[in-house]
C-alpha positions in Angstrom: 0.0 0.0 0.0 1.8 3.1 -1.3 1.4 6.0 1.0 2.9 9.5 0.5 4.8 11.3 3.2 2.0 13.8 3.6 -0.7 11.1 4.0 1.6 9.3 6.5 1.9 12.5 8.5 -1.8 13.0 8.5 -2.5 9.4 9.7 -0.1 9.9 12.6 -1.8 13.1 13.6 -5.2 11.5 13.6 -3.9 8.6 15.7 -2.5 11.2 18.1 -6.0 12.5 18.6 -7.3 9.0 19.2 -4.6 8.5 21.9 -5.3 11.9 23.6 -9.1 12.0 23.6 -10.5 8.4 23.4 -13.3 9.0 25.9 -14.5 12.0 24.0 -14.3 10.4 20.6 -15.9 7.0 21.5 -18.9 7.4 23.7 -20.5 4.0 23.1 -19.4 0.4 22.4 -20.4 0.6 18.7 -18.1 3.5 17.9 -15.3 2.0 19.9 -15.7 -1.3 18.1 -15.7 0.2 14.7 -12.6 2.3 15.5 -10.7 -0.8 16.7 -11.6 -2.8 13.7 -10.6 0.0 11.3 -7.2 0.3 13.1 -6.7 -3.4 12.9 -7.4 -3.5 9.2 -4.9 -0.7 8.6 -2.3 -2.5 10.8 -2.7 -5.8 8.9 -2.4 -4.1 5.5 0.8 -2.4 6.3 3.9 -4.3 5.1 6.8 -5.0 7.4 9.1 -2.4 5.9 11.1 0.2 7.8 8.9 3.0 6.6 5.8 1.6 8.2 7.3 1.1 11.7 6.1 4.4 13.1 2.6 4.0 11.9 2.4 0.4 13.1 3.6 1.5 16.6 0.9 4.2 16.7 -1.8 1.8 15.5 -1.1 -0.7 18.3 -0.9 2.1 20.9 -4.2 3.6 19.7 -6.1 0.3 19.9 -4.7 -0.3 23.4 -5.7 3.2 24.5 -9.2 2.8 23.2 -9.7 -0.6 24.9 -8.3 0.5 28.3 -9.6 4.0 28.5 -13.1 3.5 27.3 -14.0 0.1 28.9 -16.5 -0.5 26.1 -14.5 -3.4 24.6 -13.9 -5.4 27.7 -16.6 -7.9 26.8 -15.6 -8.1 23.1 -13.3 -11.2 23.1 -12.7 -11.0 19.3 -11.1 -7.6 19.5 -9.2 -8.4 22.7 -7.9 -11.7 21.3 -6.8 -10.0 18.1 -5.1 -7.2 20.0 -3.3 -9.5 22.4 -2.2 -11.7 19.5 -0.6 -8.7 17.8 1.1 -7.7 21.0 2.4 -11.2 21.9 3.6 -11.7 18.3 5.5 -8.5 18.5 7.3 -9.3 21.7 8.0 -12.8 20.6 10.4 -11.5 18.0 13.3 -11.9 20.4 16.6 -10.2 19.4 15.0 -8.9 16.2 15.5 -12.2 14.4 12.3 -12.1 12.4 11.9 -8.5 11.2 15.3 -7.0 12.0 16.4 -4.1 14.2 14.4 -1.5 12.4 11.2 -3.0 14.0 12.6 -2.8 17.5 10.4 0.2 18.3 7.4 -1.9 17.6 8.5 -4.4 20.2 9.1 -1.6 22.7 5.6 -0.3 22.2 4.2 -3.8 22.5 6.0 -4.3 25.9 4.6 -0.9 27.1 1.1 -1.9 26.0 1.3 -5.2 27.8 2.6 -3.5 31.0 -0.4 -1.1 30.8 -2.8 -4.0 30.5 -1.2 -5.7 33.5 -1.3 -2.4 35.5 -5.0 -1.8 34.8 -6.0 -5.5 35.1 -3.6 -7.2 37.6 -3.2 -10.9 36.8 -4.4 -10.7 33.2 -1.0 -12.0 31.9 -0.3 -14.5 34.7 -1.0 -17.4 32.4 1.9 -16.3 30.1 4.6 -16.3 32.8 6.6 -19.1 31.3 6.6 -17.4 27.9 7.5 -14.0 29.3 10.3 -15.5 31.4 11.8 -17.3 28.4 11.7 -14.0 26.4 13.3 -12.1 29.2 16.1 -14.6 29.5 16.7 -14.7 25.7 16.7 -10.9 25.0 20.1 -9.4 24.7 19.3 -6.1 23.0 18.6 -2.9 24.9 15.0 -4.1 25.1 16.1 -6.5 27.8 15.1 -3.8 30.2 11.5 -3.5 28.9 11.1 -7.4 29.0 12.5 -7.5 32.6 10.1 -4.9 33.9 7.1 -6.6 32.1 8.0 -10.0 33.6 8.6 -8.6 37.1 5.2 -6.9 37.1 3.4 -9.9 35.8 5.2 -12.1 38.4 4.2 -9.9 41.3 0.6 -9.7 40.3 0.5 -13.5 39.7 1.8 -14.2 43.2 -0.8 -11.8 44.6 -3.5 -13.6 42.7 -2.4 -16.9 44.2 -2.0 -15.6 47.7 -5.7 -14.3 47.6 -7.0 -17.7 46.6 -9.1 -19.6 49.2 -6.9 -22.7 49.1 -3.3 -22.8 47.8 -1.6 -26.1 47.0 2.1 -26.6 47.9 3.0 -26.6 44.2 1.0 -23.6 43.2 4.0 -21.3 42.6 5.8 -24.0 40.5 2.7 -24.5 38.4 2.2 -20.7 38.0 5.8 -20.2 36.8 5.5 -23.0 34.2 2.1 -21.9 32.8 1.7 -20.8 29.2 -2.0 -20.9 28.5 -4.7 -18.8 26.8 -5.6 -15.6 28.6 -8.9 -15.5 30.5 -10.7 -12.4 29.5 -13.1 -12.6 32.4 -10.3 -11.4 34.6 -10.7 -7.9 32.9 -14.4 -7.8 33.8 -13.9 -8.9 37.4 -11.0 -6.5 38.0 -12.4 -3.6 36.0 -12.6 -1.4 39.0 -9.5 -2.8 40.7 -6.3 -0.8 40.5 -2.8 -2.1 40.8 -1.5 -2.8 44.2 0.9 -0.2 45.5 0.4 -0.2 49.2 2.2 -3.0 51.1 -0.5 -3.3 53.7 -3.0 -4.6 51.1 -0.8 -7.6 50.3 -1.8 -11.1 51.4 0.8 -13.7 52.6 1.3 -17.1 51.0 1.1 -20.1 53.3 4.6 -21.1 54.5 4.1 -24.6 53.1 4.1 -23.5 49.5 7.2 -24.6 47.6 9.2 -21.5 46.4 12.5 -22.9 45.1 11.8 -21.8 41.5 10.5 -18.5 42.6 13.6 -17.8 44.6 15.7 -18.7 41.6 13.8 -16.3 39.4 14.0 -13.4 41.9 17.8 -14.0 42.4 18.4 -13.9 38.6 16.4 -10.7 38.3 18.5 -9.1 41.1 21.7 -10.2 39.6 20.9 -8.6 36.2 19.4 -5.5 37.7 22.7 -3.5 37.3 22.1 -3.7 33.5 19.1 -1.5 33.8 18.9 2.3 34.0 18.5 3.7 37.6 14.8 4.5 37.1 14.1 1.0 35.8 16.2 -0.6 38.6 14.0 1.4 41.1 10.8 0.1 39.5 12.2 -3.5 39.5 13.2 -3.4 43.1 9.8 -2.1 44.2 8.1 -5.0 42.4 10.4 -7.5 44.1 10.0 -5.9 47.5 6.3 -6.7 47.3 7.1 -10.2 46.1 9.3 -10.9 49.1 6.6 -9.4 51.4 4.0 -11.9 50.1 6.2 -15.0 50.2 7.2 -15.9 53.7 9.9 -18.3 52.7 11.8 -15.6 50.8 14.1 -13.8 53.2 14.7 -10.0 52.9 18.4 -11.0 53.0 18.0 -11.7 49.3 18.5 -8.0 48.7 21.7 -7.9 50.8 23.9 -8.2 47.7 22.3 -5.0 46.3 22.8 -2.8 49.3 26.5 -2.1 48.7 25.6 -0.7 45.3 22.6 1.2 46.6 24.6 2.8 49.4 26.9 4.5 46.9 24.2 5.6 44.4 23.8 9.2 43.4 20.5 8.6 41.8 17.4 10.0 43.6 15.1 7.2 42.4 17.4 4.5 43.6 18.0 6.2 46.9 14.3 6.7 47.5 13.7 3.0 46.7 16.4 2.0 49.2 14.7 4.1 51.9 11.4 2.4 51.0 13.2 -0.9 51.3 14.5 0.1 54.7 11.0 1.2 55.9 9.6 -2.1 54.7 12.2 -4.6 56.2 13.8 -2.5 59.0 16.3 -4.6 60.9 15.4 -7.7 58.9 17.7 -6.3 56.3 19.5 -3.3 57.7 21.9 -3.5 60.6 22.6 -0.6 63.0 25.9 0.0 61.2 24.0 0.2 57.9 21.6 2.7 59.4 24.3 4.8 60.8 26.3 4.8 57.5 23.2 5.7 55.5 22.3 8.6 57.8 25.9 10.0 57.6 25.7 9.7 53.8 22.5 11.7 53.7 24.1 14.4 55.9 27.1 14.5 53.7 25.1 14.7 50.5 22.8 17.4 51.9 25.8 19.8 52.1 27.7 18.6 49.0 28.8 21.8 47.1 28.5 20.2 43.6 24.9 19.1 44.0 22.0 21.2 42.8 19.7 22.9 45.4 16.7 20.6 44.7 18.8 17.5 45.3 20.2 18.9 48.6 16.7 19.7 49.7 15.7 16.2 48.9 18.4 14.8 51.1 17.4 17.0 54.0 13.8 15.9 53.6 15.1 12.3 53.7 16.8 13.0 57.0 13.6 14.5 58.5 11.6 11.4 57.4 14.3 8.8 57.9 12.9 5.3 58.3 14.5 4.0 61.5 14.8 0.3 62.5 13.3 1.0 65.9 11.5 4.3 65.7 10.6 5.9 69.0 7.2 7.3 67.7 5.0 6.2 64.9 3.7 9.5 63.6 4.4 10.5 60.0 5.5 14.1 60.8 9.0 15.4 60.7 11.3 13.7 63.2 15.0 13.4 63.5 16.4 9.8 63.9 17.9 8.8 67.2 21.3 8.4 65.5 21.3 12.0 64.4 23.9 13.7 66.6 24.5 17.4 67.4 27.7 17.1 65.4 25.7 16.2 62.3 23.3 19.1 63.0 26.3 21.5 63.2 27.4 20.4 59.7 24.0 21.6 58.4 23.8 24.9 60.3 22.6 27.5 57.8 24.7 30.4 56.7 23.9 33.8 55.3 25.3 32.7 51.9 22.8 29.9 51.5 19.9 30.4 49.1 16.4 31.0 50.7 15.2 27.4 50.3 18.3 25.8 51.7 18.5 28.3 54.5 15.0 27.7 55.7 15.3 23.9 55.3 18.5 23.9 57.3 17.0 26.2 59.9 14.0 23.9 60.3 16.3 20.8 60.8 18.7 22.5 63.2 15.8 23.9 65.2 14.3 20.5 65.5 17.6 19.1 66.7 17.9 21.9 69.3 14.4 21.1 70.5 15.1 17.4 71.0 18.4 18.3 72.8 16.8 20.8 75.2 19.7 20.5 77.7 22.1 22.2 75.1 21.3 25.9 75.5 24.2 26.8 73.3 22.5 25.4 70.2 19.4 27.5 70.8 21.5 30.6 71.3 23.3 30.0 68.0 19.9 29.7 66.2 18.7 32.9 67.7 21.9 34.7 66.8 21.5 33.5 63.3 17.9 34.9 63.3 19.3 38.3 64.5 21.8 38.2 61.6 18.9 37.9 59.2 17.2 40.7 61.0 20.2 43.0 60.5 20.3 42.2 56.8 16.6 43.0 56.4 17.0 46.2 58.4 19.9 47.3 56.3 18.8 46.3 52.9 15.3 44.8 52.9 15.0 43.3 49.5 11.8 41.3 48.9 13.5 37.9 49.0 15.4 38.7 52.2 12.3 40.0 53.8 10.2 37.0 53.0 13.0 34.6 54.1 13.4 36.4 57.4 9.7 36.2 58.2 9.6 32.5 57.3 12.6 32.0 59.6 10.8 33.8 62.4 7.8 31.5 61.8 10.0 28.4 62.1 11.7 29.7 65.2 8.4 30.6 66.9 6.9 27.2 66.0 9.7 25.3 67.8 10.6 27.7 70.7 7.4 29.5 71.6 7.6 28.1 75.1 11.0 29.9 75.8 9.7 33.2 77.2 13.1 34.9 77.3 13.9 34.5 73.6 10.3 35.2 72.6 10.4 38.5 74.5 13.7 39.4 72.8 12.3 38.4 69.4 9.2 40.7 70.0 11.5 43.6 70.7 13.4 43.1 67.5 10.2 42.7 65.5 8.8 46.0 66.9 12.1 47.8 66.1 12.0 46.5 62.6 8.4 47.6 62.0 9.1 51.1 63.4 11.9 51.6 60.9 10.1 49.9 58.0 6.3 50.3 58.4 5.8 49.0 54.9 6.3 45.5 56.5 2.9 45.8 58.0 1.4 43.0 55.7 4.2 40.7 56.7 3.6 41.4 60.4 -0.1 40.8 60.1 0.6 37.6 58.2 3.0 36.5 60.9 0.5 37.1 63.6 -2.2 35.2 61.8 0.0 32.3 60.8 1.6 31.8 64.3 -1.8 32.1 65.9 -3.2 29.4 63.7 -0.2 27.2 64.3 -0.1 27.7 68.0 -3.6 28.1 69.3 -2.5 28.3 73.0 0.6 30.4 72.5 0.5 34.0 73.9 3.3 35.3 71.7 1.1 36.4 68.6 -1.0 38.5 70.9 2.0 39.8 72.7 3.5 40.9 69.4 0.2 42.5 68.4 0.0 44.4 71.7 3.6 45.6 71.4 3.0 46.9 67.9 -0.2 48.7 69.0 1.6 50.3 71.9 4.4 51.7 69.8 2.0 53.0 67.1 -0.3 54.9 69.4 2.6 56.6 71.1 4.0 58.0 67.8 3.9 61.9 67.6 1.3 63.1 65.1 3.9 65.3 63.4 5.9 62.2 62.4 2.9 60.5 60.7 3.0 61.0 57.0 -0.1 59.8 55.1 1.8 56.9 53.6 3.0 55.6 57.0 -0.3 56.2 58.6 -2.0 53.9 56.1 0.2 51.0 57.2 -0.2 51.8 60.9 -4.0 51.7 60.5 -3.8 48.3 58.8 -1.9 47.0 61.9 -4.3 48.6 64.3 -7.3 47.1 62.4 -5.7 43.6 62.9 -4.9 44.2 66.5 -8.4 45.3 67.2 -9.6 41.7 66.5 -7.9 40.6 69.7 -10.5 40.8 72.5 -7.8 40.6 75.2 -6.1 43.8 74.0 -7.7 47.0 75.3 -8.4 49.6 72.6 -8.9 52.7 74.6 -5.5 54.2 73.6 -6.2 53.1 70.0 -9.5 55.0 69.8 -7.9 58.1 71.4 -5.1 57.9 68.8 -7.7 57.8 66.0 -9.6 60.7 67.5 -6.4 62.8 67.6 -5.7 61.9 64.0 -9.0 63.0 62.6 -9.1 66.1 64.6 -5.7 67.1 63.2 -6.0 70.0 60.7 -6.5 68.9 57.2 -7.2 65.2 57.7 -10.9 65.3 57.1 -10.7 68.1 54.6 -8.5 66.0 52.3 -11.4 63.6 51.8 -9.1 60.7 51.0 -11.4 57.7 50.7 -8.8 55.1 51.4 -7.6 56.8 54.5 -11.2 57.3 55.8 -11.9 53.6 55.0 -8.8 52.5 56.9 -10.0 54.4 60.0 -13.4 52.9 59.8 -11.9 49.5 59.4 -10.3 49.9 62.8 -13.7 51.1 64.2 -15.6 48.2 62.7 -13.2 45.6 64.3 -13.5 47.5 67.6 -17.3 47.3 67.4 -17.2 43.6 66.5 -14.6 42.2 69.0 -14.2 44.6 71.9 -16.0 45.4 75.1 -17.4 48.8 74.3 -18.2 50.1 77.8 -14.7 51.7 78.6 -14.5 53.3 75.1 -18.1 54.2 74.4 -17.7 57.9 74.7 -14.5 58.3 72.7 -15.6 55.9 70.0 -18.9 57.8 69.6 -17.1 61.1 69.4 -14.8 59.6 66.8 -17.6 58.3 64.6 -19.6 61.5 65.0 -16.6 63.7 63.9 -16.0 61.5 60.8 -19.7 61.8 59.9 -19.8 65.5 60.2 -16.3 66.6 59.0 -14.9 64.0 56.5 -15.2 65.3 52.9 -16.4 62.0 51.3 -20.1 61.0 51.2 -19.4 57.3 51.4 -17.2 57.6 54.5 -19.8 59.9 56.1 -22.6 57.4 55.5 -20.6 54.5 57.0 -19.5 56.5 60.0 -23.2 57.5 60.6 -24.2 53.9 60.2 -21.6 52.8 62.8 -22.7 55.6 65.1 -26.3 54.6 64.9 -25.4 51.0 65.7 -23.2 52.0 68.7 -25.9 54.2 70.3 -29.0 52.1 69.6 -28.1 48.4 69.9 -26.7 46.1 72.5 -23.2 44.7 72.1 -24.4 41.3 71.0 -26.7 42.6 68.3 -24.1 45.2 67.2 -21.4 42.5 66.8 -23.8 40.3 64.8 -24.6 43.1 62.4 -21.1 44.3 61.7 -20.1 40.6 61.2 -22.5 40.5 58.2 -20.5 40.2 55.0 -17.6 38.2 56.5 -17.1 34.5 56.6 -20.3 32.5 55.8 -22.7 35.2 57.0 -25.4 36.6 54.7 -24.5 39.3 52.3 -25.5 42.9 53.1 -26.5 45.5 50.5 -24.4 48.6 50.6 -25.1 51.5 48.3 -21.6 52.9 48.2 -18.3 52.9 46.4 -17.0 50.6 49.2 -18.0 47.6 47.2 -15.6 48.5 44.5 -12.5 48.9 46.6 -10.1 46.3 48.0 -9.8 48.2 51.3 -13.5 47.9 52.3 -12.6 45.4 55.1 -15.7 43.2 54.8 -18.2 45.7 53.4 -17.8 44.6 49.8 -20.8 43.0 48.2 -21.0 40.8 45.2 -21.1 42.6 41.8 -24.0 41.6 39.6 -23.0 41.0 36.0 -25.4 42.2 33.3 -25.2 40.4 29.9 -26.6 43.2 27.7 -24.8 46.6 27.6 -26.6 49.3 29.7 -24.3 52.2 28.7 -22.6 53.1 25.4 -19.8 55.3 24.3 -20.4 57.5 21.2 -17.4 59.2 19.7 -17.9 62.9 18.9 -16.8 63.7 15.3 -13.8 66.0 15.3 -14.4 69.6 14.4 -13.2 70.8 11.0 -10.5 73.4 11.1 -11.0 76.7 9.3 -10.2 76.6 5.6 -6.5 77.2 4.9 -5.3 79.0 1.8 -2.6 76.6 0.6 0.4 77.9 -1.1 0.9 77.8 -4.8 3.9 76.3 -6.5 6.7 76.8 -4.0 10.3 76.0 -4.5 13.1 75.8 -2.1 14.6 79.0 -3.5 11.7 81.0 -2.2 12.8 80.4 1.4 16.5 80.1 2.0 16.1 79.4 5.8 16.4 75.8 6.9 12.9 75.2 8.4 13.5 71.5 8.5 16.2 71.9 11.2 13.8 74.0 13.3 11.0 71.5 12.8 13.1 68.4 13.8 14.8 70.1 16.7 11.6 70.3 18.7 11.4 66.4 18.8 14.6 66.3 20.7 13.1 68.3 23.5 12.3 66.0 26.4 9.1 68.0 27.1 7.7 67.3 23.6 4.8 65.0 23.8 1.9 64.5 21.3 -1.4 62.9 22.2 -4.6 62.3 20.4 -7.5 63.7 22.3 -10.9 62.2 21.5 -14.2 63.4 22.8 -16.9 60.9 23.8 -20.6 61.0 24.9 -21.5 58.5 27.6 -25.2 57.7 27.4 -27.6 54.8 27.7 -27.8 52.0 25.2 -31.0 51.4 23.2 -33.8 49.5 24.9 -32.4 49.8 28.4 -34.5 48.3 31.2 -36.2 51.1 33.2 -34.6 49.8 36.5 -31.2 51.0 35.1 -32.4 54.5 34.1 -30.6 56.0 37.1 -27.1 54.9 37.9 -24.6 56.3 40.4 -20.9 56.1 41.2 -20.0 54.9 37.7 -16.5 53.5 37.2 -15.3 53.2 33.6 -12.4 50.9 33.0 -10.7 51.2 29.5 -8.7 48.4 28.0 -6.9 48.9 24.7 -5.6 45.3 24.6 -2.6 46.6 22.7 1.0 47.2 23.8 1.4 50.0 21.2 -0.5 52.5 23.4 0.0 53.8 27.0 -2.8 52.5 29.3 -5.7 54.7 29.9 -6.7 55.7 33.5 -10.1 54.7 34.9 -12.8 57.4 34.9 -15.2 58.1 37.7 -18.6 59.7 36.9 -21.0 60.7 39.7 -24.3 59.8 38.1 -26.1 59.4 34.8 -29.9 59.8 34.2 -31.8 58.5 31.2 -33.8 61.6 30.3 -30.9 64.0 30.7 -28.0 65.1 28.5 -25.2 62.5 28.0 -22.0 62.9 30.0 -19.2 64.4 27.9 -15.6 63.6 28.5 -12.3 63.4 26.6 -9.6 60.6 26.5 -6.0 61.3 25.7 -4.5 58.5 23.7 -0.7 58.2 23.8 0.5 56.0 21.0 3.9 54.3 21.0 3.1 53.4 17.4 0.0 55.0 15.9 -1.9 51.8 14.8 -5.7 51.7 14.5 -7.1 50.2 17.7 -10.4 49.2 19.4 -11.4 50.6 22.7 -12.9 48.1 25.1 -14.8 49.5 28.1 -16.4 48.0 31.1 -18.6 49.9 33.6 -19.3 49.2 37.3 -22.1 51.3 38.8 -24.7 51.4 41.6 -28.4 51.3 40.8 -31.1 53.2 42.5 -32.1 50.3 44.7 -28.5 49.8 46.0 -27.3 47.0 43.7 -23.8 47.1 42.3 -23.7 45.9 38.7 -21.1 45.5 36.0 -21.6 45.7 32.3 -19.5 45.6 29.1 -19.9 48.4 26.6 -19.9 48.0 22.9 -16.3 48.3 21.6 -15.4 51.5 19.8 -13.1 51.5 16.8 -10.5 54.3 16.6 -9.6 54.5 12.9 -6.3 55.5 11.4 -7.6 58.9 10.3 -8.5 59.8 13.9 -4.8 59.8 14.7 -3.9 62.6 12.3 -2.8 65.7 14.1 -2.2 69.3 12.9 1.4 70.0 12.0 3.3 70.8 15.2 4.7 74.2 14.1 4.3 77.7 15.2 0.8 79.1 14.4 2.3 82.2 12.7 4.1 80.1 10.1 2.4 80.9 6.7 1.4 78.2 4.2 4.4 78.9 2.1 6.8 78.0 4.9 4.9 74.8 5.5 5.2 74.0 1.8 8.9 74.7 1.9 9.2 72.4 5.0 7.4 69.7 3.0 9.9 69.9 0.2 12.9 69.9 2.5 11.6 66.9 4.5 10.6 65.0 1.4 14.2 65.4 0.0 15.7 64.4 3.3 13.6 61.3 3.7 14.2 60.1 0.1 17.9 60.6 0.3 18.5 59.3 3.7 19.8 55.8 4.3 17.8 55.2 7.4 16.2 51.7 7.8 12.9 53.3 9.0 12.1 55.7 6.1 10.5 54.4 2.9 8.9 55.5 -0.4 5.7 54.0 -1.8 3.1 54.7 -4.4 -0.7 54.3 -4.5 -2.9 54.7 -7.6 -6.6 54.9 -8.0 -9.2 55.9 -10.7 -11.0 59.2 -10.4 -13.8 58.6 -12.9 -16.6 58.5 -10.2 -15.4 61.4 -8.1 -13.1 64.3 -8.9 -9.8 64.4 -7.1 -10.5 67.9 -5.6 -13.6 66.6 -3.9 -11.7 63.7 -2.4 -9.0 65.9 -1.1 -11.4 68.5 0.3 -13.4 65.8 2.1 -10.5 64.0 3.8 -7.3 66.1 3.7 -8.4 69.7 3.6 -6.7 70.5 6.9 -3.4 69.0 5.8 -2.9 70.4 2.3 0.2 72.6 2.3 0.4 73.2 -1.5 -1.7 72.7 -4.6 -1.4 73.3 -8.3 -4.1 73.5 -11.0 -2.3 72.4 -14.2 -1.7 69.6 -13.8 -3.9 69.2 -10.7 -1.7 68.2 -7.8 -1.6 68.4 -4.0 1.1 68.2 -1.3 -0.4 66.8 1.9 1.5 66.8 5.2 0.3 64.4 7.9 1.7 64.2 11.4 1.0 61.3 13.7 2.0 60.8 17.4 4.4 60.3 18.9 6.6 61.9 16.1 5.9 60.3 12.8 5.6 62.2 9.4 3.7 61.1 6.4 3.9 63.1 3.1 1.6 62.7 0.2 2.4 64.0 -3.3 -0.9 63.6 -5.2 -1.1 64.2 -8.9 -3.9 63.8 -11.5 -2.8 61.8 -14.6 -5.8 61.5 -17.1 -8.4 59.4 -15.2 -5.9 58.1 -12.7 -4.6 59.8 -9.6 -1.1 58.9 -8.4 -0.1 59.3 -4.7 3.6 59.2 -3.9 4.1 58.4 -0.2 7.1 59.1 1.9 7.2 58.3 5.7 9.9 58.0 8.3 8.3 54.8 9.7 7.7 52.1 7.1 5.7 50.0 9.5 2.7 52.3 8.9 2.6 51.7 5.1 0.1 48.8 5.3 -2.3 51.0 7.3 -1.8 54.0 4.9 -2.5 51.7 1.9 -5.6 50.3 3.6 -6.9 53.8 4.5 -6.3 55.1 1.0 -8.1 52.1 -0.5 -11.1 52.7 1.8 -11.6 56.4 1.0 -11.0 56.0 -2.7 -13.5 53.1 -3.0 -16.3 55.1 -1.4 -19.2 56.0 -3.8 
């Protein structure tokens, strides 16, 4: 069957889809059966030539995938028998004697498919053990590895099947190893929902009377040849054999003894992990105390090896923390140091300031655990604290983000282990307060540290002590030293501290009262600052005993309500004041808790729902599918008619106007923007419930890196029967390409709901980016024409890679050239002639791009010569000219 390379590639791509999405493509048994039969037909028609190897491999893999992944063909013995025949025939070509080495990939795929069958349906191939063992012994090509793994997996599952039988004869193992019979397909139906055994506790033991001489010989041969495999395959083989030894009582774990010397010296992670698994499984049945000590020392040595990568060293340290001991003191699965781990070993792993963050924290965790288990050694704890102080000094001197995060993680580890040591914890609190006072921007880290340590240590007093120390230092700060930026961070900390019912807040409330009474605070009307103050008040209302602070808190809320220059903050302060003066503490706490946790949502008609600082007052935003609002671009106003110059030559003006024109672009203050005016109004057929909207937030998205982002726009209100809101947007192009303006709106309705809606996109065409020539207003047209000539000559003669010359032609039979120019370019004409009819048009586009048109009438065709200093705009220029010249 002759197949072209293109058809071959297409077939492979289709088979790739079969292998990737079998459950989506075949949703019933009929479709799966038809697909399998079609794949088999194609497989049988392909000749055994090297060119067909890849397609044959993918065909076998696809049928196997369809059978295993869909489960629709489990009862179809015809397809199963055919598939298994093809797989067995492929693997029986030992040492490539039948089809040659070019078909070795087909055998590899067949082995992989058989392993997948055995994994999904354990015991399916147990009747083929003698055949698989023979093939494994004969194979001398690199595929010996695949045959070995297949045989070991089938052997393990076969023993498991025998061990689970109700009655097992003494010769059951011998019979199993010598079996080469037809496969029983009912095994697949019985074990359809049974996964492969991976947990040793699920294994059943064979009776001790079962004869296992042949089995022991097979296992020994597999172990002797294991060094021929790759490390990953060795690890897989050893795990299979570990389970075999666990199920067969007469097989001693000492059978692995010959492998330990090689495993002790391995540098491969998979083999080391398998050895630790072996140690956890057999403990002192296989590993002596000397072995255990040697292995632990090796892990410590590798964890600090300078040539190993960081992930490898972290792996070795994790192995130390989860080391499987022969006689563990406790049985929990959490991190524990082995008994043989000495202080000298811990000293080798003490962190340094030169370690990377991950290694530093991992070592600190290990050393801290060692100090905790050796409580009599005070020197170790002192060294750990000194190291923490060194980290503190680094953060205090140069608090980069990585150093800061590492320091707070280190503090978290230290507190987790030594929170009971009051002396060190008090000293640590002092350092943390000093650090915060010097760097108040660390407020989020402090809050996170308090939250995390409080969650970790529910009975510890240290998180509350740190919160109290921070509050005390903040409220004692002189008002003159509180800049708005620093005050915002302090208020965040105070809001968190107010959640602690055991910390009295009288000084906090007085501090807030002093702040808002300071001149200028309320007059600024900073919503974020007012919201931060009210966040503290809200937590005080929620968590604190209000009797000692009732008067000051009422004065604070009343002052904010009357003096703060923001309506939203005034409303919330008035709401809190009403709750404070009219409700009991229990009811008040229940109301202010609404909107947090799993409590019901509260409706809030305010801008608070839009801001991230609302501290629990945000409500869900209701999305609206259909646009409620729309943007309508206002057409640009035409400039007054300009009297263009006649025929102007460079001799008329000797002065070099080009130099003056170009010099202004080198001025750092030069900036050109495109200002467009818009009307914001309601969309057609708007539901009456949205005819009055308030606190509108327009967010603009250009979805284009060629423009500077546009700032959000706030609009107080918009009513249906009133004039539209008029505003302007300043577009700052990096490259003046045509764009589409996408807009979303968030607004509050008359009944207090907060909604969001997408507006219809607005296209900003290429012509809207044309700007008047950036020259002095007193320059006459003749000077502009001279400038045109000079710039044209300069751009044509220059060797710059950016400038370019192009030409565009169009017919003028339907519309005179003069009409077209007056309609689209009247403002930009700097020179014109009547015989022959010609125009010179000077376009300027931001940020500083020039486009020159030399338009000339030639019979019934107009010729436009184009010169620009940015060739990237030529496609847009051509498209624009094509559009305006094709209009009827």
